[in-house]
C-alpha positions, 0 to 999 in steps of 0.5 A: 634636077637640071638647074635653070636661071629661074630656080635662083629667083627670090625677093630681096627687099631693098632695105636689106641691101647693106649700105655700110659695113659693120663698125668692126669687121667680125661683128657681122652676123653669121648664119651657120648652115649644116649640110648634113642636118639641114639645121641653121645657127644664128651667130656672129662672125667672130664665133667662127672660131668655134667651128675650126680646130688645130690643123684645119686650114682656111684659104683666103684671096689676097687680091687687092682692089684698085680704085677703078672708078674714074670720072673724066670730061669729054673734050669740047662739050665738057660732059662728065663721063664715068670710066670703069677700068677693067684690065690693062691690055698693054703697059708700054702703050698704056692700053686699057679695057674700060666701061664708059657711062653714058656710053652713047656719047663716047666714040672712037677718036674722042678724048677724055680729060681727068683731074682738075688740071687735065693732067691725064688724057685718054683717047678712045681707040676701039669699041668692044661692047655696047658700053666697053671701050679701049682707051690709050692713056696719054701721060708723060711720066714713067709707068710707076708715075702713071699707075700712081696717077691712076690711083690718085684720080680713081675712087673705090669701086663700090658696087652700084647697089651701094647707093651712096657716095664713096667715103674715105673709110671705104678705101680700107673697108672694101679691102680685106686685111689679106689684100696685097696683090693689086688687080681686082675691080671688086672685093672678094667680100667673104674675106671682109669679115676677118679682123687681125684680132680674129685671125690672131685667135684662130692662129693661136688655136692652130688654124693655118691660113693659105692665100691664093690670088684671084683678081675679081673682075666685073664678069663675076657680076655680069647678069646671066641672061640664058635660062639654060645655065650651060649656055652662060660663059664666064669672063676669064679672071687672072689667078695665082696659086703658089707652091707655098699655098699648096703645101699648107692646103695639102698638109690639111688634106693629108691629115684629114682636117677641114679645108675652108674656102673663104668666098666663091673666088677662092672656090673657083681658083682652087677648083681650077687647079686640082691634081688627080689625087685631089690635092691642090696644084700651083697654077699661074694663069686664067680661069673662066670656070662656071660652077653650078649644080650638078658639081662635085667639089673635090677640095674644100669641105666648108665654105664662107660666103655672103648673101648674093643677088638673085640669079647671080653666078655666085648664088648658083656656085653656092647652091651647088655646094650646099644643095639647091633646096637647103640654100633657098631655105637658108636665104629665106631664113636670112630674109626672115631674120633680117640679115644684111645682104650683098657686099657689105652684108653679113655671111654664111658658113657652110659646113 
């Protein structure tokens, strides 16, 4: 069956969109989906330990979310403008691709002032899309001081469907415990369920962890606007797979052990760098890979992922891994059992 956009519709009640994370990371619920039997199990995330053994491998995304959402004031009018930092274009000239809201008020040549003391100024130098702009930041300090200023003035970029003000705990809870390489504007949310205690228990059991980096961009969440999925283009995201990570993963493959991708970002990264022998290759660069049915996954044989929005590329990739009918059944099961959906929601383990 050729997959179309309309195959990924489902009704998501607003009350099932998680507004807060669970108090403890591994207390979220876990729907276990078995692709061989089509059966479901209802567990808690900490029970994931029961499904993996000595020599198995989990691949995590160690990207670190930076506080990408800022609020500035337009010169002369003082109008409040939201600026969402997407990517740095040039560190020397401090050029950034951003989204602005409301966009209709922001034209080339406008200046925006940030901070109570207007200590950071940005000038609009280009229009890139309807909401996209290129800004040049004007700041006297060193590059390190400039980046520190961005972190000071920015806030945790929770998705808009988390319909509440950002709170201090979000700066920690919207990062995974593996986060170390700064560059994402959204969290690799499947990794949010892992606590340090759970990882320690898994390591004692002999489970190995490998980390790759894929800096999640907003393109991951860009709506698909074409019914024919082959015509959708993904935005490129920066990725890094080290030789050390490859050694951990390939050791598990050679020993015929389980390899579990923690999240769609990990799956995109590893599927973008596979050798002809179906092992993982080191890679530094970018990927715009869009995975949807039919697709032959060549490396991971299991996957952890959250419950995604209708018609999203995240849901399409998950469907390619589980099979479409089984995924839609799993989503209906999760809706019936009142699982929590989206970034701060519950998880699914697909075996």
